C-alpha positions as CSV (number, residue, x, y, z in Angstrom):
1,X,145.9,207.4,3.0
2,X,146.9,208.8,-0.4
3,X,149.5,206.9,-2.3
4,X,152.4,209.3,-2.7
5,X,153.4,207.7,-6.0
6,X,150.0,208.6,-7.4
7,X,150.9,212.3,-7.1
8,X,154.4,212.0,-8.6
9,X,155.4,213.1,-12.1
10,X,155.8,210.1,-14.3
11,X,158.1,209.1,-17.1
12,X,156.9,206.3,-19.4
13,X,159.6,204.7,-21.5
14,X,158.3,202.7,-24.5
15,X,160.9,200.0,-25.1
16,X,159.0,198.7,-28.1
17,X,159.3,202.1,-29.7
18,X,163.0,202.1,-28.9
19,X,163.6,198.8,-30.6
20,X,161.5,199.8,-33.6
21,X,163.6,202.9,-34.0
22,X,166.7,200.7,-33.9
23,X,165.1,198.5,-36.6
24,X,164.6,201.7,-38.7
25,X,168.3,202.5,-38.6
26,X,169.3,198.9,-39.2
27,X,167.1,198.9,-42.3
28,X,168.7,202.1,-43.6
29,X,172.3,201.0,-42.8
30,X,172.9,199.9,-46.4
31,X,174.0,196.4,-45.3
32,X,176.2,197.7,-42.4
33,X,175.9,196.3,-38.9
34,X,173.7,198.5,-36.7
35,X,175.1,199.2,-33.2
36,X,173.7,201.4,-30.5
37,X,175.0,204.2,-28.3
38,X,173.8,203.7,-24.7
39,X,176.0,206.2,-22.9
40,X,174.7,208.7,-20.3
41,X,172.5,206.1,-18.6
42,X,170.9,205.2,-21.9
43,X,170.4,208.9,-22.8
44,X,168.7,209.4,-19.4
45,X,166.2,206.5,-19.8
46,X,168.0,203.8,-17.9
47,X,170.9,201.9,-19.3
48,X,169.8,198.6,-17.9
49,X,166.3,198.5,-19.6
50,X,167.6,200.2,-22.8
51,X,170.5,197.9,-23.2
52,X,168.5,194.7,-22.6
53,X,165.8,195.8,-25.0
54,X,168.2,196.6,-27.8
55,X,170.1,193.3,-27.3
56,X,166.9,191.4,-27.4
57,X,166.1,193.2,-30.7
58,X,169.3,191.9,-32.2
59,X,171.9,194.6,-31.4
60,X,175.4,193.2,-30.8
61,X,177.7,196.2,-30.6
62,X,177.3,199.0,-28.0
63,X,179.1,202.3,-27.3
64,X,179.5,204.0,-23.9
65,X,181.5,207.1,-23.0
66,X,183.1,206.2,-19.7
67,X,184.8,203.0,-18.4
68,X,182.4,202.7,-15.5
69,X,179.5,202.8,-18.0
70,X,181.2,199.9,-19.9
71,X,181.6,197.9,-16.7
72,X,177.9,198.3,-16.0
73,X,177.0,197.5,-19.6
74,X,179.0,194.3,-19.4
75,X,177.1,193.2,-16.3
76,X,173.8,193.9,-18.1
77,X,174.6,192.4,-21.5
78,X,176.7,189.4,-20.6
79,X,179.8,188.1,-22.4
80,X,178.5,188.0,-26.0
81,X,178.1,191.8,-26.5
82,X,180.8,193.9,-28.0
83,X,181.2,197.1,-25.9
84,X,183.4,200.1,-27.0
85,X,184.4,202.8,-24.5
86,X,184.6,206.1,-26.5
87,X,186.8,208.0,-24.1
88,X,189.6,205.5,-24.5
89,X,191.9,204.3,-21.8
90,X,193.7,206.1,-19.0
91,X,197.0,205.0,-17.3
92,X,195.4,203.0,-14.5
93,X,192.5,201.4,-16.4
94,X,194.0,198.5,-18.4
95,X,193.2,195.9,-15.8
96,X,189.5,196.9,-15.6
97,X,189.3,196.9,-19.4
98,X,190.7,193.4,-19.6
99,X,188.6,192.1,-16.7
100,X,185.4,193.3,-18.3
101,X,186.4,192.5,-21.9
102,X,185.8,196.1,-23.0
103,X,187.3,197.6,-26.1
104,X,188.9,201.1,-25.8
105,X,188.5,203.6,-28.6
106,X,192.1,204.9,-28.8
107,X,192.0,208.7,-29.3
108,X,195.7,209.7,-29.3
109,X,199.2,208.4,-29.6
110,X,199.6,208.0,-25.8
111,X,196.5,205.8,-25.6
112,X,197.8,203.7,-28.5
113,X,201.1,203.2,-26.7
114,X,199.4,202.3,-23.5
115,X,197.2,199.7,-25.1
116,X,200.1,198.3,-27.0
117,X,202.0,197.9,-23.7
118,X,199.1,196.7,-21.4
119,X,196.3,195.5,-23.6
120,X,197.6,192.0,-24.0
121,X,196.7,191.9,-27.7
122,X,193.0,192.4,-27.0
123,X,190.7,194.2,-29.5
124,X,190.5,197.9,-29.7
125,X,189.3,200.7,-32.0
126,X,191.2,203.7,-33.4
127,X,189.4,207.0,-33.6
128,X,190.5,209.3,-36.4
129,X,190.0,213.0,-36.4
130,X,188.5,213.7,-39.8
131,X,187.7,217.3,-39.2
132,X,185.8,217.8,-35.9
133,X,189.0,218.7,-34.0
134,X,187.8,217.1,-30.8
135,X,188.9,213.6,-30.0
136,X,190.9,211.4,-32.4
137,X,194.2,210.9,-34.1
138,X,195.3,213.6,-36.5
139,X,197.3,213.2,-39.7
140,X,200.4,214.2,-37.7
141,X,199.6,211.5,-35.1
142,X,199.4,208.9,-37.9
143,X,202.8,210.1,-39.2
144,X,204.2,209.3,-35.7
145,X,202.5,205.9,-35.6
146,X,202.8,204.8,-39.2
147,X,204.3,201.3,-39.4
148,X,204.0,200.9,-35.7
149,X,200.4,199.7,-35.2
150,X,200.7,196.3,-36.7
151,X,200.6,194.7,-33.3
152,X,197.2,196.3,-32.4
153,X,194.3,193.9,-32.6
154,X,192.4,196.5,-34.6
155,X,188.7,195.7,-34.5
156,X,187.3,199.1,-35.7
157,X,188.5,202.3,-37.3
158,X,186.0,205.2,-36.6
159,X,185.5,208.9,-36.9
160,X,182.6,211.3,-36.2
161,X,180.8,213.7,-38.4
162,X,180.5,217.3,-37.2
163,X,177.7,218.5,-39.4
164,X,175.6,215.5,-40.3
165,X,172.5,217.1,-38.9
166,X,172.6,219.3,-42.0
167,X,172.6,216.9,-45.0
168,X,173.7,219.7,-47.4
169,X,176.7,220.8,-45.4
170,X,179.9,220.5,-47.5
171,X,181.9,219.3,-44.4
172,X,180.1,216.0,-44.5
173,X,181.7,215.0,-47.8
174,X,185.0,216.5,-46.8
175,X,185.1,214.4,-43.6
176,X,184.1,211.3,-45.5
177,X,187.0,211.8,-47.9
178,X,189.5,212.5,-45.1
179,X,188.3,209.5,-43.2
180,X,188.8,207.1,-46.1
181,X,192.3,208.6,-46.9
182,X,193.4,208.3,-43.2
183,X,192.0,204.8,-42.8
184,X,193.9,203.7,-45.9
185,X,197.1,204.3,-44.0
186,X,196.2,201.8,-41.3
187,X,195.9,198.0,-41.4
188,X,192.5,196.8,-42.8
189,X,189.7,196.9,-40.2
190,X,185.9,197.6,-40.2
191,X,185.1,201.2,-40.7
192,X,182.5,203.3,-38.8
193,X,181.6,207.0,-39.5
194,X,177.9,207.4,-39.1
195,X,175.8,208.0,-36.1
196,X,172.0,208.7,-36.3
197,X,172.1,211.4,-38.9
198,X,175.1,210.0,-40.9
199,X,173.2,206.7,-41.3
200,X,170.5,208.6,-43.2
201,X,172.7,210.8,-45.4
202,X,172.7,210.2,-49.2
203,X,175.9,208.5,-50.3
204,X,178.0,205.9,-48.6
205,X,178.5,207.0,-45.0
206,X,177.5,203.7,-43.4
207,X,180.6,201.7,-44.2
208,X,180.7,198.6,-42.0
209,X,179.1,199.7,-38.8
210,X,176.6,202.5,-37.9
211,X,176.1,203.7,-34.3
212,X,172.8,205.5,-33.9
213,X,172.3,207.4,-30.6
214,X,169.6,210.1,-30.3
215,X,167.5,208.6,-33.1
216,X,167.0,205.5,-31.1
217,X,165.4,207.5,-28.3
218,X,163.0,209.4,-30.6
219,X,165.0,212.6,-31.3
220,X,165.2,213.7,-34.9
221,X,168.8,213.7,-36.1
222,X,168.4,216.4,-38.7
223,X,168.1,220.2,-38.1
224,X,165.2,220.6,-40.5
225,X,164.0,217.4,-42.2
226,X,161.6,215.2,-40.2
227,X,162.5,211.5,-39.8
228,X,159.7,208.9,-39.1
229,X,160.8,207.9,-35.6
230,X,158.6,206.8,-32.8
231,X,158.5,208.8,-29.5
232,X,160.1,206.7,-26.8
233,X,159.5,209.0,-23.8
234,X,156.3,210.3,-22.3
235,X,156.7,212.9,-19.5
236,X,153.6,213.8,-17.5
237,X,153.1,215.8,-14.4
238,X,150.0,216.3,-12.2
239,X,148.2,219.6,-11.6
240,X,148.4,220.6,-8.0
241,X,146.3,223.7,-8.1
242,X,144.2,225.7,-10.5
243,X,143.5,229.4,-10.1
244,X,142.1,232.3,-12.1
245,X,144.2,235.5,-12.6
246,X,143.1,238.8,-14.0
247,X,144.7,241.5,-16.2
248,X,147.9,242.7,-14.7
249,X,148.4,239.8,-12.3
250,X,151.9,238.3,-12.4
251,X,153.1,234.7,-12.1
252,X,156.1,233.2,-10.2
253,X,159.6,234.4,-9.3
254,X,160.6,237.8,-10.7
255,X,157.1,238.5,-11.9
256,X,158.4,237.6,-15.4
257,X,154.9,237.0,-16.9
258,X,151.9,239.2,-16.7
259,X,148.3,238.3,-17.6
260,X,146.8,240.4,-20.4
261,X,143.2,239.2,-19.5
262,X,141.4,236.7,-17.4
263,X,143.4,233.5,-17.5
264,X,143.3,230.1,-15.9
265,X,146.6,229.0,-14.4
266,X,147.6,225.5,-13.4
267,X,150.6,224.7,-11.1
268,X,152.1,221.3,-11.8
269,X,154.6,219.1,-10.0
270,X,157.6,219.4,-12.2
271,X,160.7,221.6,-12.1
272,X,164.4,221.9,-12.7
273,X,165.1,219.5,-9.9
274,X,163.4,216.9,-12.1
275,X,165.7,217.9,-15.0
276,X,163.2,220.1,-16.9
277,X,165.2,223.0,-18.0
278,X,164.8,226.4,-16.4
279,X,165.2,227.7,-20.0
280,X,161.6,226.6,-20.5
281,X,160.5,229.7,-18.5
282,X,157.9,231.6,-20.6
283,X,158.7,229.5,-23.7
284,X,158.1,225.8,-23.1
285,X,154.7,224.1,-23.3
286,X,152.6,221.2,-22.2
287,X,149.5,219.5,-23.6
288,X,146.2,219.0,-21.8
289,X,143.1,217.6,-23.5
290,X,144.6,218.4,-26.8
291,X,145.2,222.1,-25.9
292,X,148.7,223.6,-26.1
293,X,149.3,225.2,-22.7
294,X,152.3,227.5,-22.6
295,X,154.6,227.7,-19.6
296,X,154.1,231.1,-18.0
297,X,156.5,232.5,-15.4
298,X,159.7,230.9,-14.4
299,X,160.3,227.2,-14.1
300,X,161.2,226.7,-10.4
301,X,162.8,223.8,-8.5
302,X,159.6,221.8,-8.1
303,X,156.9,223.7,-9.9
304,X,155.8,224.9,-13.3
305,X,152.9,227.2,-14.0
306,X,150.9,226.8,-17.2
307,X,148.2,228.9,-18.9
308,X,145.5,226.2,-19.2
309,X,142.8,228.6,-20.3
310,X,142.3,226.7,-23.6
311,X,141.9,223.3,-21.9
312,X,138.6,224.3,-20.3
313,X,137.1,221.8,-17.9
314,X,140.0,219.4,-18.3
315,X,142.1,221.8,-16.1
316,X,141.4,220.1,-12.8
317,X,143.6,219.2,-9.8
318,X,145.0,215.7,-10.3
319,X,144.8,215.8,-14.1
320,X,148.1,215.0,-15.8
321,X,149.6,217.3,-18.4
322,X,152.1,216.0,-21.0
323,X,155.5,217.7,-21.5
324,X,156.9,215.0,-23.8
325,X,155.2,212.3,-25.8
326,X,153.1,211.8,-28.9
327,X,151.1,215.0,-28.2
328,X,154.3,217.0,-27.1
329,X,157.1,215.8,-29.5
330,X,160.6,215.8,-28.1
331,X,161.9,217.9,-31.0
332,X,159.2,220.5,-30.7
333,X,159.8,220.9,-27.0
334,X,163.6,221.2,-27.6
335,X,163.0,223.9,-30.2
336,X,160.7,225.8,-27.8
337,X,163.4,225.6,-25.1
338,X,166.1,226.6,-27.5
339,X,168.1,223.5,-27.0
340,X,168.5,220.0,-28.4
341,X,166.7,216.7,-27.7
342,X,170.0,215.3,-26.2
343,X,170.0,217.8,-23.4
344,X,166.3,217.3,-22.5
345,X,166.7,213.5,-22.2
346,X,170.0,213.3,-20.5
347,X,168.9,215.8,-17.7
348,X,165.8,213.7,-16.7
349,X,166.2,213.1,-13.0
350,X,165.3,210.3,-10.6
351,X,162.2,211.8,-8.9
352,X,159.9,210.4,-11.6
353,X,157.8,207.3,-11.3
354,X,159.4,205.4,-14.1
355,X,157.2,203.1,-16.1
356,X,158.7,200.8,-18.7
357,X,156.5,199.4,-21.5
358,X,158.0,196.2,-22.7
359,X,158.3,195.4,-26.4
């Protein structure tokens, strides 16, 4: 009887590459502490395995988005880790924050007031809006609070860069200046401005703590400049069928691709139900035996069709093609799909056979 797992698409996560990428950012942090962002289920790779590997590598400070992610992270990481919840605190959450020893990132005046009333003097962070106009306290908010935050156990003051992926963007320097000026109005506390890209910017953007995210998982943080990061994820899918099509033949739903000559087409076990974007229709690619095999036709729920003409005899039923990995870089696939590495990783589903390579 055939093992069903043997026919599954597989996701290999190299935890050694993950920790080496963390070391890379730690070495470029200009003496600042290097934390790690593990939200969205560890960027789709599994919060449990990711968090443990980073902690074993020496990471002590972690960031999640939601309270439930923080509760899970505390169970994984134990009592010693510092865990910040980026969305802050809602009206009914103080008890859970305190029980799990989590630190809210306070994003507005109401959250500050709530933590003052219910936080029992436990540590927190303040998020300043230095120019992104998303979450964070504005200058007007600071006017309302000035002189009234002395009772906060302020463990961190942070902000977030809007344009760090473009090292030459003038907004980077504008935000840094605004951040410093706003932070000066608050009681002294460690400062954090830089995520992955900000950590690598020229000039002092690192302050006291950096918090890399996408870079840990192998995604390049800059729009143009390459960064020497290791690929963490390898995504492979098996060929289910190989067929030959002739000039004028069409492939898949909507007949959106038509062969210009005799072509070899492979149908593989991967689709948007696995999290591979439908935007990859007629524009994404895979690698087989070193050959670039373009996606032809629409990505469907469970299947993708590839032009494997260039792969020759390697195009056989049961052979695995690579959609992400050393041969198919995450950034290159994201560019082909007209998206960003974050979206590709965080959409990866639960139908894969997941294989974790320990450091």
